[in-house]
TORKOL-4160 file (C-alpha; in steps of 0.2 Angstrom, whole numbers, padded with zeros to 4 digits, m for minus):
286
<pt num="1" X="m0149" Y="m0079" Z="m0144"/>
<pt num="2" X="m0143" Y="m0073" Z="m0161"/>
<pt num="3" X="m0131" Y="m0082" Z="m0173"/>
<pt num="4" X="m0118" Y="m0069" Z="m0170"/>
<pt num="5" X="m0120" Y="m0070" Z="m0151"/>
<pt num="6" X="m0119" Y="m0089" Z="m0152"/>
<pt num="7" X="m0103" Y="m0087" Z="m0162"/>
<pt num="8" X="m0095" Y="m0075" Z="m0150"/>
<pt num="9" X="m0099" Y="m0087" Z="m0136"/>
<pt num="10" X="m0091" Y="m0101" Z="m0145"/>
<pt num="11" X="m0076" Y="m0091" Z="m0147"/>
<pt num="12" X="m0075" Y="m0087" Z="m0129"/>
<pt num="13" X="m0077" Y="m0106" Z="m0124"/>
<pt num="14" X="m0063" Y="m0111" Z="m0136"/>
<pt num="15" X="m0051" Y="m0098" Z="m0130"/>
<pt num="16" X="m0055" Y="m0102" Z="m0112"/>
<pt num="17" X="m0053" Y="m0121" Z="m0115"/>
<pt num="18" X="m0035" Y="m0117" Z="m0123"/>
<pt num="19" X="m0030" Y="m0104" Z="m0110"/>
<pt num="20" X="m0036" Y="m0112" Z="m0093"/>
<pt num="21" X="m0024" Y="m0128" Z="m0095"/>
<pt num="22" X="m0010" Y="m0117" Z="m0099"/>
<pt num="23" X="m0012" Y="m0105" Z="m0085"/>
<pt num="24" X="m0014" Y="m0120" Z="m0073"/>
<pt num="25" X="0001" Y="m0128" Z="m0079"/>
<pt num="26" X="0011" Y="m0112" Z="m0077"/>
<pt num="27" X="0005" Y="m0110" Z="m0060"/>
<pt num="28" X="0009" Y="m0127" Z="m0054"/>
<pt num="29" X="0023" Y="m0133" Z="m0064"/>
<pt num="30" X="0035" Y="m0119" Z="m0066"/>
<pt num="31" X="0048" Y="m0113" Z="m0054"/>
<pt num="32" X="0045" Y="m0095" Z="m0048"/>
<pt num="33" X="0058" Y="m0087" Z="m0059"/>
<pt num="34" X="0051" Y="m0096" Z="m0075"/>
<pt num="35" X="0033" Y="m0092" Z="m0069"/>
<pt num="36" X="0038" Y="m0073" Z="m0069"/>
<pt num="37" X="0046" Y="m0075" Z="m0086"/>
<pt num="38" X="0030" Y="m0084" Z="m0093"/>
<pt num="39" X="0020" Y="m0069" Z="m0087"/>
<pt num="40" X="0031" Y="m0056" Z="m0096"/>
<pt num="41" X="0023" Y="m0058" Z="m0113"/>
<pt num="42" X="0006" Y="m0054" Z="m0105"/>
<pt num="43" X="0013" Y="m0039" Z="m0097"/>
<pt num="44" X="0020" Y="m0033" Z="m0113"/>
<pt num="45" X="0004" Y="m0035" Z="m0122"/>
<pt num="46" X="m0005" Y="m0027" Z="m0108"/>
<pt num="47" X="0007" Y="m0012" Z="m0109"/>
<pt num="48" X="0004" Y="m0010" Z="m0127"/>
<pt num="49" X="m0015" Y="m0010" Z="m0124"/>
<pt num="50" X="m0013" Y="0002" Z="m0110"/>
<pt num="51" X="m0004" Y="0014" Z="m0121"/>
<pt num="52" X="m0017" Y="0013" Z="m0134"/>
<pt num="53" X="m0031" Y="0017" Z="m0121"/>
<pt num="54" X="m0020" Y="0031" Z="m0115"/>
<pt num="55" X="m0019" Y="0037" Z="m0133"/>
<pt num="56" X="0000" Y="0037" Z="m0133"/>
<pt num="57" X="0009" Y="0042" Z="m0149"/>
<pt num="58" X="0018" Y="0027" Z="m0158"/>
<pt num="59" X="0034" Y="0032" Z="m0151"/>
<pt num="60" X="0027" Y="0034" Z="m0134"/>
<pt num="61" X="0019" Y="0017" Z="m0135"/>
<pt num="62" X="0036" Y="0009" Z="m0140"/>
<pt num="63" X="0045" Y="0018" Z="m0125"/>
<pt num="64" X="0031" Y="0013" Z="m0113"/>
<pt num="65" X="0032" Y="m0005" Z="m0118"/>
<pt num="66" X="0051" Y="m0005" Z="m0118"/>
<pt num="67" X="0051" Y="0003" Z="m0101"/>
<pt num="68" X="0039" Y="m0011" Z="m0095"/>
<pt num="69" X="0051" Y="m0024" Z="m0101"/>
<pt num="70" X="0066" Y="m0015" Z="m0093"/>
<pt num="71" X="0058" Y="m0013" Z="m0076"/>
<pt num="72" X="0052" Y="m0031" Z="m0075"/>
<pt num="73" X="0069" Y="m0038" Z="m0081"/>
<pt num="74" X="0079" Y="m0028" Z="m0068"/>
<pt num="75" X="0067" Y="m0033" Z="m0054"/>
<pt num="76" X="0069" Y="m0051" Z="m0059"/>
<pt num="77" X="0088" Y="m0052" Z="m0063"/>
<pt num="78" X="0097" Y="m0038" Z="m0054"/>
<pt num="79" X="0105" Y="m0045" Z="m0038"/>
<pt num="80" X="0100" Y="m0028" Z="m0029"/>
<pt num="81" X="0082" Y="m0034" Z="m0028"/>
<pt num="82" X="0086" Y="m0051" Z="m0021"/>
<pt num="83" X="0074" Y="m0062" Z="m0031"/>
<pt num="84" X="0074" Y="m0080" Z="m0025"/>
<pt num="85" X="0058" Y="m0089" Z="m0025"/>
<pt num="86" X="0050" Y="m0072" Z="m0023"/>
<pt num="87" X="0056" Y="m0055" Z="m0018"/>
<pt num="88" X="0060" Y="m0049" Z="0000"/>
<pt num="89" X="0047" Y="m0040" Z="0010"/>
<pt num="90" X="0052" Y="m0023" Z="0006"/>
<pt num="91" X="0050" Y="m0025" Z="m0013"/>
<pt num="92" X="0033" Y="m0033" Z="m0011"/>
<pt num="93" X="0027" Y="m0020" Z="0001"/>
<pt num="94" X="0033" Y="m0005" Z="m0009"/>
<pt num="95" X="0027" Y="m0011" Z="m0026"/>
<pt num="96" X="0011" Y="m0020" Z="m0021"/>
<pt num="97" X="0007" Y="m0006" Z="m0008"/>
<pt num="98" X="0009" Y="0007" Z="m0021"/>
<pt num="99" X="m0003" Y="m0002" Z="m0033"/>
<pt num="100" X="m0015" Y="m0005" Z="m0019"/>
<pt num="101" X="m0015" Y="0013" Z="m0014"/>
<pt num="102" X="m0019" Y="0017" Z="m0032"/>
<pt num="103" X="m0034" Y="0006" Z="m0033"/>
<pt num="104" X="m0041" Y="0011" Z="m0016"/>
<pt num="105" X="m0038" Y="0029" Z="m0016"/>
<pt num="106" X="m0036" Y="0035" Z="m0034"/>
<pt num="107" X="m0047" Y="0023" Z="m0045"/>
<pt num="108" X="m0064" Y="0025" Z="m0036"/>
<pt num="109" X="m0065" Y="0044" Z="m0038"/>
<pt num="110" X="m0058" Y="0042" Z="m0055"/>
<pt num="111" X="m0073" Y="0031" Z="m0060"/>
<pt num="112" X="m0086" Y="0040" Z="m0050"/>
<pt num="113" X="m0081" Y="0057" Z="m0057"/>
<pt num="114" X="m0077" Y="0050" Z="m0074"/>
<pt num="115" X="m0060" Y="0059" Z="m0076"/>
<pt num="116" X="m0052" Y="0059" Z="m0093"/>
<pt num="117" X="m0035" Y="0050" Z="m0094"/>
<pt num="118" X="m0020" Y="0062" Z="m0089"/>
<pt num="119" X="m0006" Y="0067" Z="m0100"/>
<pt num="120" X="0004" Y="0052" Z="m0107"/>
<pt num="121" X="0019" Y="0054" Z="m0095"/>
<pt num="122" X="0007" Y="0053" Z="m0080"/>
<pt num="123" X="m0003" Y="0039" Z="m0088"/>
<pt num="124" X="0013" Y="0029" Z="m0091"/>
<pt num="125" X="0018" Y="0031" Z="m0073"/>
<pt num="126" X="0001" Y="0024" Z="m0068"/>
<pt num="127" X="0002" Y="0010" Z="m0080"/>
<pt num="128" X="0018" Y="0005" Z="m0073"/>
<pt num="129" X="0011" Y="0005" Z="m0055"/>
<pt num="130" X="m0004" Y="m0005" Z="m0061"/>
<pt num="131" X="0005" Y="m0018" Z="m0073"/>
<pt num="132" X="0021" Y="m0020" Z="m0062"/>
<pt num="133" X="0010" Y="m0022" Z="m0047"/>
<pt num="134" X="0000" Y="m0037" Z="m0054"/>
<pt num="135" X="0015" Y="m0045" Z="m0061"/>
<pt num="136" X="0024" Y="m0044" Z="m0044"/>
<pt num="137" X="0009" Y="m0049" Z="m0035"/>
<pt num="138" X="0005" Y="m0065" Z="m0045"/>
<pt num="139" X="0024" Y="m0070" Z="m0045"/>
<pt num="140" X="0024" Y="m0068" Z="m0026"/>
<pt num="141" X="0008" Y="m0077" Z="m0023"/>
<pt num="142" X="0014" Y="m0092" Z="m0034"/>
<pt num="143" X="0031" Y="m0092" Z="m0024"/>
<pt num="144" X="0022" Y="m0094" Z="m0008"/>
<pt num="145" X="0011" Y="m0108" Z="m0015"/>
<pt num="146" X="0003" Y="m0112" Z="m0032"/>
<pt num="147" X="m0013" Y="m0116" Z="m0023"/>
<pt num="148" X="m0012" Y="m0099" Z="m0014"/>
<pt num="149" X="m0011" Y="m0090" Z="m0031"/>
<pt num="150" X="m0025" Y="m0100" Z="m0038"/>
<pt num="151" X="m0036" Y="m0097" Z="m0023"/>
<pt num="152" X="m0033" Y="m0078" Z="m0024"/>
<pt num="153" X="m0037" Y="m0077" Z="m0042"/>
<pt num="154" X="m0052" Y="m0088" Z="m0039"/>
<pt num="155" X="m0059" Y="m0074" Z="m0028"/>
<pt num="156" X="m0060" Y="m0063" Z="m0043"/>
<pt num="157" X="m0067" Y="m0077" Z="m0055"/>
<pt num="158" X="m0080" Y="m0082" Z="m0043"/>
<pt num="159" X="m0086" Y="m0064" Z="m0040"/>
<pt num="160" X="m0086" Y="m0061" Z="m0059"/>
<pt num="161" X="m0096" Y="m0077" Z="m0062"/>
<pt num="162" X="m0109" Y="m0074" Z="m0048"/>
<pt num="163" X="m0111" Y="m0056" Z="m0053"/>
<pt num="164" X="m0115" Y="m0061" Z="m0071"/>
<pt num="165" X="m0128" Y="m0073" Z="m0067"/>
<pt num="166" X="m0136" Y="m0064" Z="m0052"/>
<pt num="167" X="m0136" Y="m0048" Z="m0063"/>
<pt num="168" X="m0145" Y="m0057" Z="m0077"/>
<pt num="169" X="m0158" Y="m0065" Z="m0066"/>
<pt num="170" X="m0161" Y="m0051" Z="m0053"/>
<pt num="171" X="m0153" Y="m0035" Z="m0061"/>
<pt num="172" X="m0164" Y="m0020" Z="m0059"/>
<pt num="173" X="m0153" Y="m0006" Z="m0053"/>
<pt num="174" X="m0138" Y="0000" Z="m0063"/>
<pt num="175" X="m0121" Y="0001" Z="m0054"/>
<pt num="176" X="m0113" Y="0014" Z="m0065"/>
<pt num="177" X="m0123" Y="0016" Z="m0081"/>
<pt num="178" X="m0112" Y="0029" Z="m0088"/>
<pt num="179" X="m0096" Y="0018" Z="m0086"/>
<pt num="180" X="m0103" Y="0000" Z="m0089"/>
<pt num="181" X="m0121" Y="m0001" Z="m0092"/>
<pt num="182" X="m0123" Y="m0020" Z="m0090"/>
<pt num="183" X="m0117" Y="m0020" Z="m0072"/>
<pt num="184" X="m0130" Y="m0019" Z="m0058"/>
<pt num="185" X="m0131" Y="m0018" Z="m0039"/>
<pt num="186" X="m0139" Y="m0035" Z="m0039"/>
<pt num="187" X="m0124" Y="m0042" Z="m0048"/>
<pt num="188" X="m0113" Y="m0034" Z="m0034"/>
<pt num="189" X="m0124" Y="m0042" Z="m0021"/>
<pt num="190" X="m0122" Y="m0059" Z="m0029"/>
<pt num="191" X="m0104" Y="m0057" Z="m0031"/>
<pt num="192" X="m0102" Y="m0053" Z="m0012"/>
<pt num="193" X="m0113" Y="m0067" Z="m0007"/>
<pt num="194" X="m0103" Y="m0080" Z="m0017"/>
<pt num="195" X="m0086" Y="m0073" Z="m0011"/>
<pt num="196" X="m0092" Y="m0074" Z="0007"/>
<pt num="197" X="m0096" Y="m0092" Z="0005"/>
<pt num="198" X="m0080" Y="m0096" Z="m0004"/>
<pt num="199" X="m0070" Y="m0087" Z="0009"/>
<pt num="200" X="m0078" Y="m0097" Z="0023"/>
<pt num="201" X="m0074" Y="m0113" Z="0014"/>
<pt num="202" X="m0056" Y="m0108" Z="0013"/>
<pt num="203" X="m0054" Y="m0106" Z="0032"/>
<pt num="204" X="m0051" Y="m0125" Z="0033"/>
<pt num="205" X="m0036" Y="m0124" Z="0022"/>
<pt num="206" X="m0028" Y="m0109" Z="0032"/>
<pt num="207" X="m0015" Y="m0120" Z="0041"/>
<pt num="208" X="m0010" Y="m0129" Z="0026"/>
<pt num="209" X="m0007" Y="m0112" Z="0017"/>
<pt num="210" X="0005" Y="m0107" Z="0031"/>
<pt num="211" X="m0006" Y="m0096" Z="0042"/>
<pt num="212" X="0000" Y="m0098" Z="0060"/>
<pt num="213" X="m0012" Y="m0086" Z="0069"/>
<pt num="214" X="m0028" Y="m0089" Z="0078"/>
<pt num="215" X="m0043" Y="m0097" Z="0069"/>
<pt num="216" X="m0056" Y="m0091" Z="0081"/>
<pt num="217" X="m0072" Y="m0083" Z="0076"/>
<pt num="218" X="m0065" Y="m0066" Z="0075"/>
<pt num="219" X="m0051" Y="m0071" Z="0064"/>
<pt num="220" X="m0063" Y="m0080" Z="0052"/>
<pt num="221" X="m0074" Y="m0064" Z="0052"/>
<pt num="222" X="m0058" Y="m0053" Z="0047"/>
<pt num="223" X="m0054" Y="m0065" Z="0034"/>
<pt num="224" X="m0071" Y="m0065" Z="0026"/>
<pt num="225" X="m0071" Y="m0046" Z="0027"/>
<pt num="226" X="m0054" Y="m0046" Z="0018"/>
<pt num="227" X="m0061" Y="m0057" Z="0004"/>
<pt num="228" X="m0076" Y="m0045" Z="0002"/>
<pt num="229" X="m0064" Y="m0031" Z="0001"/>
<pt num="230" X="m0055" Y="m0040" Z="m0013"/>
<pt num="231" X="m0071" Y="m0042" Z="m0021"/>
<pt num="232" X="m0075" Y="m0024" Z="m0020"/>
<pt num="233" X="m0058" Y="m0019" Z="m0026"/>
<pt num="234" X="m0060" Y="m0031" Z="m0041"/>
<pt num="235" X="m0076" Y="m0022" Z="m0046"/>
<pt num="236" X="m0067" Y="m0006" Z="m0046"/>
<pt num="237" X="m0054" Y="m0013" Z="m0057"/>
<pt num="238" X="m0067" Y="m0019" Z="m0069"/>
<pt num="239" X="m0076" Y="m0002" Z="m0069"/>
<pt num="240" X="m0059" Y="0007" Z="m0071"/>
<pt num="241" X="m0054" Y="m0002" Z="m0087"/>
<pt num="242" X="m0072" Y="0000" Z="m0094"/>
<pt num="243" X="m0070" Y="0019" Z="m0092"/>
<pt num="244" X="m0053" Y="0019" Z="m0100"/>
<pt num="245" X="m0061" Y="0010" Z="m0115"/>
<pt num="246" X="m0076" Y="0022" Z="m0115"/>
<pt num="247" X="m0064" Y="0037" Z="m0114"/>
<pt num="248" X="m0054" Y="0030" Z="m0129"/>
<pt num="249" X="m0070" Y="0026" Z="m0139"/>
<pt num="250" X="m0066" Y="0007" Z="m0141"/>
<pt num="251" X="m0076" Y="m0009" Z="m0136"/>
<pt num="252" X="m0061" Y="m0019" Z="m0131"/>
<pt num="253" X="m0043" Y="m0016" Z="m0125"/>
<pt num="254" X="m0036" Y="m0027" Z="m0139"/>
<pt num="255" X="m0040" Y="m0042" Z="m0150"/>
<pt num="256" X="m0027" Y="m0055" Z="m0144"/>
<pt num="257" X="m0040" Y="m0067" Z="m0137"/>
<pt num="258" X="m0054" Y="m0071" Z="m0148"/>
<pt num="259" X="m0071" Y="m0069" Z="m0140"/>
<pt num="260" X="m0063" Y="m0060" Z="m0125"/>
<pt num="261" X="m0055" Y="m0045" Z="m0132"/>
<pt num="262" X="m0038" Y="m0040" Z="m0126"/>
<pt num="263" X="m0027" Y="m0045" Z="m0111"/>
<pt num="264" X="m0033" Y="m0030" Z="m0100"/>
<pt num="265" X="m0051" Y="m0035" Z="m0104"/>
<pt num="266" X="m0048" Y="m0052" Z="m0096"/>
<pt num="267" X="m0037" Y="m0046" Z="m0081"/>
<pt num="268" X="m0046" Y="m0030" Z="m0077"/>
<pt num="269" X="m0052" Y="m0036" Z="m0060"/>
<pt num="270" X="m0036" Y="m0045" Z="m0056"/>
<pt num="271" X="m0026" Y="m0030" Z="m0059"/>
<pt num="272" X="m0034" Y="m0022" Z="m0044"/>
<pt num="273" X="m0037" Y="m0037" Z="m0032"/>
<pt num="274" X="m0020" Y="m0046" Z="m0034"/>
<pt num="275" X="m0008" Y="m0033" Z="m0026"/>
<pt num="276" X="m0018" Y="m0032" Z="m0009"/>
<pt num="277" X="m0019" Y="m0051" Z="m0010"/>
<pt num="278" X="0000" Y="m0052" Z="m0011"/>
<pt num="279" X="0002" Y="m0039" Z="0003"/>
<pt num="280" X="m0009" Y="m0050" Z="0014"/>
<pt num="281" X="0000" Y="m0066" Z="0010"/>
<pt num="282" X="0017" Y="m0057" Z="0014"/>
<pt num="283" X="0011" Y="m0051" Z="0030"/>
<pt num="284" X="0000" Y="m0065" Z="0037"/>
<pt num="285" X="0008" Y="m0081" Z="0030"/>
<pt num="286" X="0025" Y="m0089" Z="0035"/>
């Protein structure tokens, strides 16, 4: 490993060591409304990074960021939307359902066909679908249970870690060389295997999480398949953000997090996986 690589790794470790305790404290110690407020700065920075990747004008970036703040504020504070330790079913299904549809229906062909970003107005609409989607999803998951929010995010983290190590050890066949040259099908297989094991281990906690249905073999299989679907969607999110960066001609979405790049670089897979996770929690858990 070169000196430069060691320095970058050191930066990543230090940044993670500072961020992880803060993230855990926010998840477990903050009431739902304050947790939503704590996530807003990341949504604002993510919006600015999205606008940069979409090549918005300076005025367009400002309007997009301001729109993000306005939408989140209205959702959180307006009585119409009924926030009280989370939102009513209709709000969650509408926002997270739209975001999930984007990641399942639109994002995969976008990555495969390597479409260029659309005009700023369309890119702004998609940005709000993506950014508001993950914000609502994380807040709703934490409102159900801090442990549930952590368990959902852990699906992505375990997949990412397993993909990295299995890809380095066994990687031979490129997943999407024109989009993200470092990713391999062997890495995908490692991620899927690790998530399947993790999902199986979580079944013992289903009752404590509020699941009141059957825990027979068929239910466990469905749960594992759902976790694998989240893993697959998280990979789409990673590839999609990589393609946006490649289209914009940049290495990172931003420079806020030393050694990690920008906010979108760190949450790319979460962007895609959290909305369907929140939908499932809203539908399945009491």
